N, C-alpha and C positions, 0 to 999 in steps of 0.2 A: 823223454824217459817215461817208462811205464812203472808205476808203483803198485805194489800189492800189500794189503794189510790182511792179516789172518788173526782173528781173535779166537782163542781157545779157552774153554773151561774144561779142566780135567779133574779126575778124582784127586782130592788133596793128598790122600795117602800115597799117590803115585807121582806127585809133583816133582820130586827130585829126579826120578827116572825120566820123566818127560823133559825136564830141563837139560839133563845130560844128553839125551837123544836128539833134542832140538839143536843143542850146541854143535853136535857132530854134523847134523844136517846143514847148518849154516856154514861150517868149515868146508864141507864137501861141495856145496853150491858155489861158494866163492872160488875154490881151487879148481873145480872141474868144468865150470861154465863161464866161458869168457864174456858172455853177455849179461852176467849177473854181477852188478856193481856194489850192492849193499845187501846185507842180510843180518838184521839186528833181532835179537831175542830179548823181549822185555817181559818183566814179571810184575804183577800187581803187588804193591807194597803192603796191602792190607789183606789180600785174599790169596792164599798159597796156591790155589788151583787155577788162577787166571793168568793167561799169557797173551802177548801180542807179538806177532812177527811183522817186521817192516822190511820189505824187499824192494830193490830197484833193479829193473832190467832195461835193456836198450829199447825194447818194444814188446808189444803183446805176443808176437811170434816167439820171442826169446823165452817168455814166461811159459808158453805152450810147450816149448822144447824142454823146459825145466820139469814140467809135469810128466814127461815121457822118459826121464832119465831113470836108470836103475837105482841110483841112490835115493831119489824121491819116492819111488815105488816101495823100496824097502822101509824108508822112514814112515810112510803112510800106513803100511801094514803093521809096523812095530807099535805105533801109538794108537791105532784105531781102538783097541780094547779099553783104553783108559780115557778116551774123549767123551765128555758129556755133551758138549756143544761146540760148534765151529762156524764162524762167519767169515767169509772171504769177500773183500771189497777191492776194487781196482780204481786207480787214480792216474791222472796225467800230471807229471811234475811240470810246473809252469815257470819256475824261477831258476 
């Protein structure tokens, strides 16, 4: 399994908007992508503008397919104006 984590820092004033939009992205990914098995949205308990996405795909190719979907492209365009920082890391699930 291929794991992706994405850490976001967004404008705290837009945190609720980001949370709602990211929640929709998670639902879309799970419903529309058969090779997306998990899509969790985590929020920092102490800093309103910090979020972490935890996603699991069957393999790296499935993640690349995710990046090409219309729902991902729309999400990316919608949140781009409020993102201050973004870090993407990939992992291999071993257990």
